[in-house]
LOLUM-530273 format. One record per residue (C-alpha): residue number from 1; y, z negated, x negated; residue in three letters. Coordinates in nm, 2 decimals, m for minus. Layout:
BEGIN
 kepa      Y      Z      X guvex
  NUM      Y      Z      X   ALA
...
END
This chain:
BEGIN
 kepa      Y      Z      X guvex
    1   2.64   5.86  m1.23   MET
    2   2.35   5.83  m0.99   ASN
    3   2.25   5.49  m0.86   LYS
    4   1.90   5.39  m0.98   PRO
    5   1.63   5.40  m0.71   THR
    6   1.43   5.10  m0.60   ILE
    7   1.13   5.24  m0.79   GLU
    8   1.33   5.25  m1.11   GLU
    9   1.46   4.89  m1.07   ILE
   10   1.13   4.73  m0.96   LEU
   11   0.82   4.84  m1.15   PRO
   12   0.55   4.97  m0.91   PRO
   13   0.25   4.75  m0.83   ARG
   14  m0.06   4.87  m1.01   PRO
   15  m0.33   5.04  m0.81   VAL
   16  m0.60   4.83  m0.97   ALA
   17  m0.51   4.46  m0.95   ARG
   18  m0.60   4.29  m1.27   PRO
   19  m0.71   3.93  m1.28   ARG
   20  m0.71   3.67  m1.56   ILE
   21  m1.02   3.46  m1.58   TYR
   22  m1.15   3.18  m1.80   ALA
   23  m1.50   3.03  m1.83   TYR
   24  m1.66   2.76  m2.03   SER
   25  m2.01   2.72  m2.17   ILE
   26  m2.18   2.38  m2.16   SER
   27  m2.32   2.36  m2.51   ASP
   28  m2.21   2.18  m2.83   GLU
   29  m2.08   2.50  m2.99   ALA
   30  m1.84   2.57  m2.71   HIS
   31  m1.73   2.22  m2.63   ALA
   32  m1.35   2.21  m2.54   GLY
   33  m1.32   2.59  m2.55   LEU
   34  m1.23   2.84  m2.28   LEU
   35  m1.30   3.21  m2.29   LYS
   36  m0.99   3.39  m2.15   ILE
   37  m1.02   3.75  m2.04   GLY
   38  m0.89   4.01  m1.80   GLN
   39  m1.06   4.25  m1.56   THR
   40  m0.98   4.47  m1.26   THR
   41  m1.34   4.42  m1.13   ARG
   42  m1.51   4.12  m0.96   ASP
   43  m1.48   3.83  m1.21   VAL
   44  m1.83   3.70  m1.15   LYS
   45  m1.99   4.03  m1.22   LEU
   46  m1.77   4.09  m1.53   ARG
   47  m1.86   3.75  m1.68   VAL
   48  m2.23   3.79  m1.59   ALA
   49  m2.23   4.12  m1.78   GLU
   50  m2.07   3.96  m2.09   GLN
   51  m2.33   3.68  m2.10   LEU
   52  m2.63   3.88  m1.99   LYS
   53  m2.73   4.01  m2.33   THR
   54  m2.71   3.66  m2.48   ALA
   55  m2.92   3.52  m2.19   ALA
   56  m2.65   3.25  m2.13   ILE
   57  m2.67   3.08  m1.79   ARG
   58  m2.50   2.75  m1.85   ASN
   59  m2.15   2.88  m1.79   PHE
   60  m1.88   2.79  m1.53   VAL
   61  m1.59   3.01  m1.42   ILE
   62  m1.30   2.77  m1.45   GLU
   63  m1.02   3.00  m1.35   LEU
   64  m0.97   3.33  m1.15   ASN
   65  m0.60   3.42  m1.10   GLU
   66  m0.40   3.74  m1.03   PRO
   67  m0.24   3.88  m1.34   ALA
   68   0.09   3.97  m1.17   GLU
   69   0.44   3.85  m1.21   ARG
   70   0.67   3.77  m0.92   ASP
   71   0.84   4.11  m0.96   ASN
   72   0.51   4.30  m0.93   GLY
   73   0.45   4.38  m1.29   SER
   74   0.14   4.26  m1.47   VAL
   75   0.07   4.05  m1.78   PHE
   76  m0.24   4.06  m2.00   THR
   77  m0.50   3.81  m2.13   ASP
   78  m0.35   3.87  m2.47   PHE
   79  m0.01   3.74  m2.35   GLU
   80  m0.18   3.44  m2.20   VAL
   81  m0.36   3.36  m2.53   ARG
   82  m0.04   3.42  m2.73   ALA
   83   0.15   3.18  m2.51   ALA
   84  m0.12   2.92  m2.56   LEU
   85  m0.10   2.96  m2.94   VAL
   86   0.28   2.92  m2.92   ARG
   87   0.22   2.58  m2.75   LYS
   88   0.00   2.48  m3.04   GLY
   89  m0.35   2.55  m2.90   PHE
   90  m0.61   2.69  m3.14   GLN
   91  m0.73   3.05  m3.09   ASN
   92  m1.00   3.07  m3.35   GLY
   93  m1.27   3.31  m3.24   GLU
   94  m1.19   3.63  m3.05   LEU
   95  m1.08   3.53  m2.69   GLU
   96  m1.18   3.16  m2.71   TRP
   97  m0.90   2.90  m2.70   VAL
   98  m0.93   2.53  m2.74   ARG
   99  m0.74   2.41  m2.44   CYS
  100  m0.78   2.28  m2.08   SER
  101  m0.78   2.47  m1.75   VAL
  102  m0.44   2.31  m1.67   ALA
  103  m0.30   2.45  m1.99   ASP
  104  m0.40   2.80  m1.90   VAL
  105  m0.26   2.76  m1.55   LYS
  106   0.06   2.64  m1.70   THR
  107   0.12   2.95  m1.92   VAL
  108   0.02   3.18  m1.63   ILE
  109   0.28   3.01  m1.42   GLY
  110   0.54   3.06  m1.70   GLU
  111   0.45   3.43  m1.73   LEU
  112   0.48   3.48  m1.36   ARG
  113   0.82   3.31  m1.33   THR
  114   0.97   3.35  m1.67   GLY
  115   1.04   2.98  m1.68   GLN
  116   0.91   2.75  m1.96   ARG
  117   0.79   2.40  m1.88   VAL
  118   0.73   2.11  m2.12   SER
  119   0.40   1.97  m1.98   GLY
  120   0.12   2.12  m1.77   THR
  121   0.32   2.19  m1.46   GLN
  122   0.15   2.51  m1.33   HIS
  123   0.19   2.47  m0.96   GLN
  124   0.48   2.67  m0.81   THR
  125   0.44   2.64  m0.43   PHE
  126   0.73   2.54  m0.22   GLY
  127   0.77   2.30   0.07   MET
  128   0.65   2.39   0.41   ARG
  129   0.91   2.39   0.69   ARG
  130   0.81   2.05   0.82   GLU
  131   0.81   1.90   0.47   GLN
  132   1.16   2.04   0.42   GLN
  133   1.27   1.89   0.76   THR
  134   1.13   1.55   0.66   ALA
  135   1.32   1.56   0.33   VAL
  136   1.65   1.68   0.48   ASN
  137   1.64   1.43   0.77   SER
  138   1.57   1.14   0.54   THR
  139   1.83   1.24   0.29   HIS
  140   2.09   1.28   0.57   TYR
  141   2.01   0.93   0.71   TYR
  142   2.04   0.77   0.37   TYR
  143   2.38   0.95   0.31   MET
  144   2.51   0.85   0.65   SER
  145   2.42   0.48   0.59   ARG
  146   2.58   0.48   0.25   TRP
  147   2.89   0.65   0.40   ALA
  148   2.92   0.36   0.64   GLU
  149   2.84   0.09   0.39   ASP
  150   2.80   0.17   0.02   MET
  151   2.59  m0.14  m0.03   HIS
  152   2.35  m0.06   0.25   ALA
  153   1.98  m0.03   0.17   VAL
  154   1.85   0.22   0.42   PRO
  155   1.48   0.25   0.53   ARG
  156   1.30   0.55   0.67   PHE
  157   0.94   0.60   0.80   LEU
  158   0.73   0.92   0.77   TRP
  159   0.48   0.89   1.05   ASN
  160   0.28   1.20   0.93   ALA
  161  m0.09   1.29   0.97   LYS
  162  m0.33   1.31   0.68   MET
  163  m0.29   1.62   0.46   ARG
  164   0.08   1.65   0.55   PHE
  165   0.16   1.64   0.18   GLY
  166   0.35   1.31   0.18   LYS
  167   0.32   1.26  m0.19   THR
  168   0.47   1.60  m0.28   PHE
  169   0.74   1.58  m0.02   ALA
  170   0.83   1.23  m0.13   ALA
  171   0.89   1.35  m0.48   TYR
  172   1.10   1.63  m0.34   GLN
  173   1.31   1.37  m0.16   LEU
  174   1.36   1.17  m0.48   ALA
  175   1.47   1.49  m0.66   LYS
  176   1.72   1.58  m0.38   LYS
  177   1.86   1.22  m0.41   MET
  178   1.90   1.27  m0.78   GLY
  179   1.68   0.96  m0.83   ALA
  180   1.61   0.86  m1.19   LYS
  181   1.40   0.55  m1.11   ARG
  182   1.12   0.57  m0.85   VAL
  183   0.87   0.30  m0.77   LEU
  184   0.56   0.37  m0.57   VAL
  185   0.39   0.07  m0.42   VAL
  186   0.06   0.09  m0.22   THR
  187  m0.20  m0.12  m0.06   PHE
  188  m0.47   0.12  m0.18   LYS
  189  m0.46   0.17  m0.56   PRO
  190  m0.72   0.45  m0.52   ALA
  191  m0.45   0.69  m0.42   VAL
  192  m0.29   0.68  m0.77   GLU
  193  m0.46   1.00  m0.88   ASP
  194  m0.28   1.20  m0.61   ALA
  195   0.06   1.06  m0.71   TRP
  196   0.00   1.14  m1.08   GLN
  197  m0.14   1.49  m1.03   VAL
  198   0.14   1.60  m0.80   ASP
  199   0.40   1.49  m1.04   LEU
  200   0.24   1.63  m1.35   GLU
  201   0.12   1.96  m1.21   SER
  202   0.42   2.10  m1.03   HIS
  203   0.70   2.28  m1.21   LYS
  204   0.97   2.12  m0.99   ASP
  205   0.90   1.79  m1.17   PHE
  206   0.90   1.92  m1.53   ASP
  207   1.02   1.65  m1.76   GLY
  208   0.95   1.36  m1.52   TRP
  209   0.77   1.06  m1.66   GLN
  210   0.47   0.90  m1.49   TYR
  211   0.38   0.54  m1.56   MET
  212   0.13   0.28  m1.42   SER
  213  m0.07  m0.01  m1.53   ARG
  214  m0.36   0.22  m1.59   ASN
  215  m0.16   0.47  m1.80   SER
  216  m0.12   0.22  m2.08   ASP
  217   0.25   0.33  m2.11   SER
  218   0.51   0.11  m2.26   ASP
  219   0.80   0.05  m2.02   PRO
  220   1.04  m0.03  m2.31   THR
  221   1.00   0.32  m2.43   LYS
  222   1.11   0.50  m2.12   ILE
  223   1.34   0.80  m2.19   ASP
  224   1.65   0.69  m2.00   ALA
  225   1.77   1.05  m1.97   LYS
  226   1.46   1.16  m1.77   LYS
  227   1.34   1.05  m1.42   PRO
  228   1.05   0.80  m1.42   VAL
  229   0.80   0.72  m1.16   VAL
  230   0.61   0.39  m1.18   TYR
  231   0.30   0.35  m0.96   PHE
  232   0.17   0.00  m0.88   GLY
  233  m0.04  m0.18  m0.62   SER
  234   0.12  m0.43  m0.38   PHE
  235  m0.12  m0.70  m0.49   GLN
  236  m0.03  m0.67  m0.86   ASP
  237   0.34  m0.60  m0.85   LEU
  238   0.43  m0.88  m0.60   LEU
  239   0.17  m1.13  m0.71   GLY
  240   0.23  m1.45  m0.90   ARG
  241   0.07  m1.62  m1.20   ASP
  242  m0.09  m1.96  m1.18   LEU
  243   0.25  m2.13  m1.22   THR
  244   0.40  m1.94  m0.93   GLY
  245   0.61  m1.71  m1.14   GLN
  246   0.63  m1.33  m1.16   ILE
  247   0.35  m1.19  m1.38   LYS
  248   0.48  m1.14  m1.74   ALA
  249   0.38  m0.78  m1.75   GLN
  250   0.58  m0.71  m1.43   ASN
  251   0.90  m0.89  m1.51   LYS
  252   1.08  m0.57  m1.63   TRP
  253   1.02  m0.42  m1.28   LEU
  254   1.24  m0.69  m1.13   HIS
  255   1.52  m0.61  m1.37   LYS
  256   1.54  m0.24  m1.29   VAL
  257   1.78  m0.12  m1.02   LYS
  258   1.54   0.13  m0.85   TRP
  259   1.68   0.44  m0.68   ASP
  260   1.39   0.47  m0.44   LEU
  261   1.10   0.25  m0.35   VAL
  262   0.81   0.43  m0.17   ILE
  263   0.55   0.23   0.03   PHE
  264   0.24   0.45   0.06   ASP
  265  m0.03   0.38   0.32   GLU
  266   0.22   0.15   0.50   TYR
  267   0.01   0.00   0.78   HIS
  268   0.20  m0.30   0.90   PHE
  269  m0.09  m0.52   0.98   GLY
  270  m0.27  m0.47   0.65   ALA
  271   0.04  m0.53   0.45   TRP
  272   0.12  m0.85   0.64   ARG
  273  m0.23  m0.99   0.57   GLU
  274  m0.20  m0.91   0.20   THR
  275   0.14  m1.08   0.19   ALA
  276  m0.01  m1.40   0.33   LYS
  277  m0.26  m1.40   0.04   GLU
  278   0.01  m1.35  m0.21   LEU
  279   0.22  m1.63  m0.08   PHE
  280  m0.07  m1.87  m0.08   GLU
  281  m0.01  m2.17  m0.32   GLY
  282   0.37  m2.12  m0.33   GLU
  283   0.63  m2.37  m0.20   ASP
  284   0.60  m2.33   0.18   GLU
  285   0.98  m2.30   0.23   ALA
  286   1.01  m2.03  m0.04   VAL
  287   0.71  m1.84   0.10   ALA
  288   0.86  m1.84   0.45   LYS
  289   1.19  m1.72   0.32   LYS
  290   1.04  m1.45   0.11   GLU
  291   0.82  m1.34   0.40   SER
  292   1.12  m1.32   0.62   LYS
  293   1.30  m1.10   0.37   LEU
  294   1.00  m0.87   0.32   GLU
  295   0.95  m0.79   0.69   TYR
  296   1.30  m0.82   0.82   ASN
  297   1.49  m0.64   0.54   THR
  298   1.23  m0.44   0.35   GLY
  299   1.14  m0.65   0.04   LEU
  300   1.47  m0.82  m0.01   ALA
  301   1.75  m0.57   0.04   GLU
  302   2.04  m0.64  m0.18   VAL
  303   2.29  m0.77   0.08   ASN
  304   2.49  m1.07   0.19   ASP
  305   2.16  m1.27   0.25   ASP
  306   2.13  m1.31  m0.13   LEU
  307   2.45  m1.51  m0.15   ALA
  308   2.31  m1.80   0.05   ILE
  309   1.99  m1.83  m0.16   LEU
  310   1.96  m2.10  m0.43   SER
  311   1.89  m2.01  m0.80   GLU
  312   1.53  m2.14  m0.75   LYS
  313   1.48  m1.90  m0.46   ASP
  314   1.62  m1.61  m0.65   LYS
  315   1.34  m1.64  m0.90   ALA
  316   1.10  m1.53  m0.63   PHE
  317   1.30  m1.24  m0.50   LEU
  318   1.11  m0.91  m0.50   PRO
  319   1.22  m0.58  m0.64   ILE
  320   1.57  m0.43  m0.55   ALA
  321   1.64  m0.07  m0.47   THR
  322   1.90   0.17  m0.32   ARG
  323   1.66   0.29  m0.05   ALA
  324   1.31   0.26   0.09   TYR
  325   1.06   0.53   0.22   LEU
  326   0.76   0.42   0.42   TYR
  327   0.46   0.66   0.44   LEU
  328   0.18   0.63   0.68   SER
  329  m0.05   0.83   0.91   GLY
  330  m0.11   0.53   1.14   THR
  331   0.20   0.31   1.16   PRO
  332   0.12   0.20   1.51   PHE
  333   0.22  m0.17   1.48   LYS
  334   0.54  m0.08   1.30   ALA
  335   0.63   0.16   1.58   LEU
  336   0.52  m0.07   1.86   ALA
  337   0.72  m0.36   1.73   THR
  338   1.04  m0.16   1.69   GLY
  339   1.05  m0.20   1.31   GLU
  340   1.22   0.14   1.29   PHE
  341   1.46   0.30   1.53   ILE
  342   1.43   0.66   1.63   GLU
  343   1.68   0.79   1.38   GLU
  344   1.47   0.63   1.10   GLN
  345   1.15   0.81   1.18   ILE
  346   1.01   1.15   1.11   PHE
  347   0.69   1.23   1.31   ASN
  348   0.43   1.50   1.23   TRP
  349   0.12   1.48   1.44   THR
  350  m0.20   1.68   1.47   TYR
  351  m0.06   1.85   1.77   THR
  352   0.25   1.95   1.58   ASP
  353   0.04   2.10   1.31   GLU
  354  m0.18   2.30   1.55   GLN
  355   0.13   2.43   1.72   ARG
  356   0.28   2.54   1.38   ALA
  357  m0.05   2.71   1.30   LYS
  358  m0.05   2.91   1.62   ALA
  359   0.32   2.99   1.60   ASP
  360   0.29   3.12   1.24   PHE
  361   0.00   3.34   1.33   ALA
  362   0.19   3.49   1.62   LEU
  363   0.51   3.55   1.43   LYS
  364   0.36   3.66   1.10   HIS
  365   0.02   3.81   1.18   PRO
  366   0.01   4.00   0.84   ASP
  367   0.10   3.71   0.62   LYS
  368  m0.10   3.43   0.47   TRP
  369  m0.09   3.14   0.71   ASN
  370  m0.03   2.81   0.53   PRO
  371  m0.20   2.63   0.82   TYR
  372  m0.49   2.88   0.84   GLY
  373  m0.75   2.65   0.67   ALA
  374  m0.70   2.38   0.93   LEU
  375  m0.99   2.34   1.18   PRO
  376  m0.94   2.41   1.54   GLN
  377  m0.88   2.10   1.74   MET
  378  m0.95   2.00   2.10   ARG
  379  m0.77   1.71   2.26   LEU
  380  m0.96   1.53   2.53   LEU
  381  m0.79   1.29   2.77   THR
  382  m0.93   1.03   3.02   TYR
  383  m0.80   1.01   3.37   GLN
  384  m0.78   0.64   3.47   MET
  385  m0.94   0.57   3.81   PRO
  386  m0.72   0.43   4.08   ASP
  387  m0.89   0.09   4.04   GLU
  388  m0.77   0.06   3.68   LEU
  389  m0.42   0.18   3.77   LEU
  390  m0.41  m0.09   4.03   ALA
  391  m0.50  m0.36   3.78   ILE
  392  m0.24  m0.23   3.53   ALA
  393   0.03  m0.21   3.79   ASN
  394  m0.05  m0.57   3.90   ALA
  395   0.06  m0.71   3.57   GLY
  396   0.40  m0.86   3.50   GLU
  397   0.50  m0.57   3.28   PHE
  398   0.29  m0.30   3.44   ASP
  399   0.08  m0.26   3.13   GLU
  400  m0.29  m0.22   3.05   PHE
  401  m0.48  m0.32   2.73   ASP
  402  m0.81  m0.14   2.69   LEU
  403  m0.93  m0.39   2.43   ASN
  404  m0.86  m0.68   2.66   GLU
  405  m1.02  m0.51   2.96   PHE
  406  m1.35  m0.46   2.78   PHE
  407  m1.34  m0.80   2.59   THR
  408  m1.69  m0.95   2.57   ALA
  409  m1.82  m1.29   2.49   THR
  410  m2.16  m1.40   2.35   GLY
  411  m2.42  m1.23   2.14   ASP
  412  m2.74  m1.02   2.22   GLY
  413  m2.88  m1.07   2.56   ASN
  414  m2.62  m1.34   2.64   LYS
  415  m2.33  m1.10   2.59   ALA
  416  m2.12  m1.03   2.89   LYS
  417  m1.78  m0.88   2.98   PHE
  418  m1.49  m1.12   3.03   LYS
  419  m1.37  m0.91   3.32   HIS
  420  m1.72  m0.82   3.45   LYS
  421  m1.63  m0.74   3.81   SER
  422  m1.33  m0.52   3.71   ASP
  423  m1.54  m0.33   3.46   VAL
  424  m1.82  m0.27   3.70   GLN
  425  m1.58  m0.16   3.97   MET
  426  m1.39   0.08   3.74   ALA
  427  m1.70   0.23   3.58   CYS
  428  m1.92   0.26   3.89   SER
  429  m2.01   0.63   3.99   PRO
  430  m1.82   0.59   4.32   GLU
  431  m1.49   0.52   4.14   THR
  432  m1.52   0.79   3.87   ARG
  433  m1.27   1.08   3.92   PRO
  434  m1.42   1.40   4.04   ALA
END
């Protein structure tokens, strides 16, 4: 018996590459409906042709996706609509379906991969290499700490630039840990949308539950068999009511043994100032003890320190967890103060990203570059004049503070540099480097 050829095993890619498209029309008759079709031509031209005879101009192309499976075969617009109908969406008139763009993307993802999802998880992309490294190194550190002490509550910092994908990678870490209860705390509530979208749009988190104060979800109705992510602001979750007690709607959070607490936008200075506001009005001794716990052990790690606290103090203890993950693009104070040691930090800078972009283009010139959309970057440095170096070296610790050097007093015409002679000497044309 002859072995099948590659061509017989894998269906050949079509010469014409069909695309699935969907568009909406902004009028009362088509409200909530999407026209789903297929073409091998330019989608804009095809849609314009369809609507030209009816003189319809108020349309929007909502979706334009390749109609190909991972194995190279194709699927049709009929299959897309049929899959939507199986999910309960109404297909009343010809190719119009009453559904959302996310719903269409979800069934397209299912047709591509052959895997069904329960929600609208249509994204299928994987982690970039640096995201995988961040997840692996953090997981390794957690496991090594637990191997040393099963009661340890390890902390890890991701010092990663903007657009690194910290939200998506953090969820991947939680998944790798097997976490069932994840709490996301942030100083900036405006980032909630990113946390919700990443969880509810990617197939890797199918079945996960998202909750927040804004989602109007009932925490008593959590499906214990499925992972849950709760998003909250630092101000709300760790605040107190007028009597100094934990807010009634947040008491359940303090009873849960969280698997992972994620601090997003963790900029040490901003969090410390917020904490001061939260402690205002509490018993001074309790506030000091809670502040010490927060900044020395990461929001009251569950360890021997708890044994020495009174029952009154325990009422004020923040949320307990197995591990902490800190996310920030600018954790300068946390790094400068030694809050994290080297093995507790993953770094990803603009320079790292530019290097990855160039390396990928060099090694894979014919492939899509995941860093290709990033702008070109130029790093400019300043060579300190000898006069400034002399001032820096004259200090007790051979250090130089630019802010202190250019400190000024007074306002308007009365403003003057505190170190006027040094500034003039350092910035005069004669002392500038050639």
